[in-house]
C-alpha positions in Angstrom: -135.8 126.3 12.8 -133.6 123.6 14.5 -135.0 124.3 17.9 -138.6 124.6 16.7 -138.4 121.3 15.0 -137.0 119.6 18.1 -139.7 121.1 20.3 -142.4 120.0 17.9 -141.2 116.5 17.8 -140.8 116.4 21.5 -144.5 117.1 21.8 -145.4 114.4 19.3 -143.3 111.6 20.5 -142.5 109.7 23.7 -139.0 109.8 25.1 -137.5 106.5 24.2 -135.4 104.3 26.4 -131.7 104.4 25.5 -131.7 100.6 24.9 -134.4 100.7 22.3 -133.1 100.1 18.7 -132.8 103.1 16.5 -135.6 103.8 14.1 -134.2 103.9 10.6 -135.7 105.2 7.4 -136.9 103.0 4.6 -137.0 104.9 1.3 -138.2 103.9 -2.1 -137.5 105.9 -5.2 -140.5 105.4 -7.5 -139.2 105.4 -11.1 -139.3 102.9 -13.9 -136.4 100.9 -15.2 -135.8 103.2 -18.2 -135.6 106.3 -16.0 -132.2 105.6 -14.5 -129.4 108.0 -15.2 -127.2 105.2 -16.5 -129.5 104.6 -19.4 -129.6 108.2 -20.6 -127.3 107.4 -23.5 -129.4 104.5 -24.9 -132.9 105.8 -24.0 -134.0 109.4 -24.7 -136.9 111.0 -22.7 -138.9 111.1 -26.0 -138.9 107.3 -25.9 -140.2 106.9 -22.3 -143.9 106.7 -23.3 -143.1 104.1 -26.0 -141.4 101.6 -23.7 -143.4 99.0 -21.7 -143.9 100.4 -18.2 -143.5 98.2 -15.2 -143.5 100.8 -12.4 -147.0 100.3 -11.2 -146.9 96.5 -10.8 -143.5 96.6 -9.2 -144.5 99.3 -6.7 -147.6 97.5 -5.8 -145.5 94.4 -5.1 -143.3 96.4 -2.7 -146.4 97.8 -1.0 -147.8 94.3 -0.5 -144.5 93.1 1.1 -144.4 96.1 3.4 -148.0 95.6 4.4 -147.2 92.0 5.4 -144.7 93.2 8.0 -146.4 96.4 9.0 -143.6 98.7 7.9 -144.1 102.3 6.6 -141.6 104.2 4.6 -141.0 107.3 2.4 -141.7 106.9 -1.3 -139.8 109.6 -3.3 -142.0 109.7 -6.4 -141.0 110.9 -9.9 -143.5 113.5 -11.1 -143.5 111.9 -14.6 -144.7 108.7 -13.0 -147.3 110.4 -10.8 -148.8 112.2 -13.8 -149.4 109.0 -15.6 -150.3 106.7 -12.7 -152.2 108.8 -10.2 -154.0 105.8 -8.8 -150.7 104.3 -7.8 -149.6 107.4 -5.9 -152.9 107.5 -4.0 -152.5 103.8 -3.2 -149.0 104.5 -1.7 -150.5 107.4 0.4 -153.6 105.4 1.4 -151.3 102.7 2.8 -149.8 105.2 5.2 -146.5 105.9 3.6 -144.9 109.3 3.3 -144.7 110.8 -0.2 -141.6 112.7 -1.2 -140.5 114.3 -4.4 -137.9 112.7 -6.7 -138.0 115.5 -9.4 -140.2 115.5 -12.4 -138.0 114.2 -15.3 -135.1 112.5 -13.4 -132.5 114.8 -14.8 -129.2 115.3 -13.0 -129.2 118.6 -11.2 -125.7 119.6 -12.2 -126.8 119.3 -15.9 -129.6 121.9 -15.3 -129.6 125.6 -14.8 -131.2 126.9 -11.6 -134.2 128.0 -13.7 -134.6 124.6 -15.2 -134.3 122.9 -11.8 -136.9 125.2 -10.2 -139.4 124.5 -13.0 -138.8 120.7 -12.7 -139.1 120.5 -8.9 -142.1 122.8 -8.9 -143.9 120.8 -11.5 -143.4 117.6 -9.6 -144.3 119.0 -6.3 -147.6 120.5 -7.5 -148.6 117.2 -9.2 -148.0 115.2 -6.0 -149.7 117.7 -3.7 -152.7 117.8 -6.0 -152.9 114.0 -5.9 -152.7 113.5 -2.1 -154.0 116.8 -0.8 -151.0 117.3 1.4 -147.9 119.4 1.4 -144.7 117.7 0.1 -141.7 118.6 2.3 -139.1 115.9 1.5 -136.9 115.7 -1.6 -134.3 113.4 -3.1 -132.3 114.3 -6.2 -132.1 112.0 -9.2 -128.9 109.9 -8.7 -128.0 111.9 -5.6 -126.9 114.8 -7.9 -126.6 117.5 -5.2 -122.8 117.8 -5.3 -120.3 120.6 -4.7 -121.2 122.4 -7.9 -125.0 122.1 -7.4 -125.4 123.1 -3.8 -127.4 126.0 -5.1 -130.3 123.5 -5.5 -130.7 123.6 -1.7 -131.7 127.3 -1.8 -134.3 126.6 -4.5 -135.7 123.7 -2.4 -136.1 126.0 0.5 -137.8 128.6 -1.6 -140.2 125.9 -2.9 -141.2 124.9 0.6 -139.1 121.7 1.2 -137.9 121.0 4.8 -136.0 117.7 4.2 -133.5 116.5 1.7 -131.8 113.1 1.2 -129.4 113.7 -1.7 -125.9 114.4 -0.4 -124.0 111.2 -0.4 -120.9 111.5 1.9 -118.6 109.4 -0.3 -116.7 109.2 -3.6 -118.4 108.3 -6.8 -118.1 109.2 -10.5 -121.7 110.6 -10.6 -122.5 111.8 -7.1 -121.1 112.4 -3.6 -119.4 115.0 -1.4 -116.9 113.1 0.7 -116.2 114.6 4.1 -119.8 115.8 4.8 -121.5 114.4 7.9 -122.6 110.8 8.0 -125.5 111.5 10.4 -128.5 113.6 9.7 -127.8 117.3 10.1 -129.3 120.8 9.5 -127.9 122.9 6.7 -128.0 126.6 7.2 -128.5 128.5 4.0 -129.1 132.1 3.2 -132.8 131.5 2.9 -133.3 129.3 6.0 -132.5 125.8 7.2 -133.0 122.4 5.6 -132.5 119.0 7.1 -130.2 116.6 5.3 -130.6 112.9 5.9 -127.6 111.4 3.9 -127.6 108.0 2.3 -125.9 105.3 4.5 -122.1 105.2 4.7 -120.1 102.7 6.7 -116.6 103.6 7.8 -114.5 100.6 6.5 -110.8 101.0 7.1 -111.4 104.8 7.2 -113.0 104.7 3.8 -116.6 106.0 3.5 -118.2 102.8 2.1 -121.7 103.2 0.6 -124.0 100.5 1.9 -127.6 99.6 2.3 -129.0 100.9 -1.0 -129.4 100.3 -4.7 -126.6 98.4 -6.4 -124.6 98.2 -3.2 -127.5 96.3 -1.5 -127.7 93.9 -4.4 -123.9 93.4 -4.9 -122.6 93.0 -1.4 -123.3 89.8 0.6 -126.2 90.4 2.9 -124.0 89.6 5.9 -121.7 92.6 5.0 -124.7 94.9 4.5 -126.1 93.9 7.9 -122.7 94.3 9.6 -122.3 97.8 8.1 -125.7 98.9 9.1 -125.4 97.5 12.6 -122.1 99.5 12.9 -123.9 102.7 11.8 -126.6 102.2 14.5 -123.9 101.3 17.1 -122.4 104.7 16.4 -125.8 106.2 17.5 -127.0 107.3 14.0 -129.9 106.1 12.0 -129.6 105.2 8.3 -131.8 105.6 5.2 -132.0 102.5 3.1 -133.0 103.3 -0.5 -134.3 101.0 -3.2 -136.3 101.3 -6.5 -139.3 99.3 -7.7 -137.4 98.1 -10.7 -134.9 96.4 -8.4 -137.7 93.9 -7.5 -138.1 92.9 -11.2 -135.5 90.5 -12.5 -137.6 89.9 -15.7 -137.7 93.6 -16.8 -136.7 94.3 -20.4 -133.0 94.4 -21.0 -131.4 97.6 -22.4 -127.9 98.1 -23.7 -126.2 101.0 -21.9 -122.7 99.5 -22.0 -121.2 96.8 -19.8 -120.4 98.8 -16.7 -123.8 100.6 -16.6 -125.5 97.3 -17.3 -123.7 95.6 -14.5 -124.7 98.3 -12.0 -128.3 98.0 -13.0 -128.8 94.3 -13.4 -126.6 92.7 -10.8 -128.4 90.8 -8.0 -132.0 91.7 -9.1 -133.2 88.2 -8.0 -132.0 88.8 -4.5 -133.6 92.2 -3.7 -136.9 91.1 -2.4 -135.6 88.3 -0.1 -132.8 90.6 1.2 -135.3 93.4 1.9 -137.5 91.0 4.0 -134.5 89.9 6.0 -133.5 93.6 6.5 -137.0 94.5 7.8 -136.7 91.7 10.4 -133.2 92.8 11.5 -133.8 96.5 12.0 -136.5 99.0 12.9 -137.9 101.1 10.1 -140.3 104.0 9.5 -140.5 107.0 7.3 -137.7 109.5 6.9 -139.3 112.2 9.0 -140.3 109.7 11.7 -136.7 108.4 11.9 -135.3 111.9 12.0 -137.8 113.0 14.6 -137.3 110.1 16.9 -133.5 110.4 16.6 -133.5 114.2 17.4 -135.8 113.6 20.4 -133.7 110.8 21.9 -130.2 112.0 21.0 -130.2 115.8 21.9 -126.4 115.7 22.5 -125.6 115.2 18.8 -124.3 118.1 16.7 -127.1 119.3 14.5 -125.5 121.6 12.0 -122.9 120.9 9.3 
């Protein structure tokens, strides 16, 4: 599969000059503010339909800003959202963005059985494919919850037809991460085939794998630090996949009470997200996840491709 993908992309893309900036991936995880894993103790899934939704307006706001600068990205959509807001998903697709799967119910994978996970991902995939009339091949786990004890999820993703994953965070965290895994995109060989992993961005800072360029890290760190870290990643010859959520563009969202640490992670820096994103889009080249991976493979054939 590795060679076939490389050959296919070589036919579809032009060989790039070595001096051209890397194409990075812009990814948006389409979920509402009450879907986040950190709120699971104060909001049950039974309450989701009772809370005021803001996902549609916030996502349209993101679409408008991306249209202003002509940038396309990959939108990993929650099946629960797609089921309730089909017009929104078709609008994302009509704007030229790639649609990926972000599960159906935003449940951590390592809290599910394989049977539960398969049912969840299949339900979400079928909803999305029915809405846009195209095959869904990219997946991102809720809260990056493919960890050592849930690597079995990759086998199910392969069986469900997925070709790309962006869930394995190569760092340390209390909820996610497998430190020591590759920092660059790579192909994972499993018993049932191969799946491409495009990890969230990590910057080596004093030998520590520092998460950077996404979510709370993007809102907490000074923008100068974020830019420096992402520039260092590109300088090493690897693309990065920035990730944000529509609720991060909404400082006026309803306030919930998940506990001080979870509240800090969720609410810190919400007023800065939009402005920082627009600066980021000027400082780096961005496209969809599969475009970024394809261009990188085509222009960097010497990189190791398997983990």
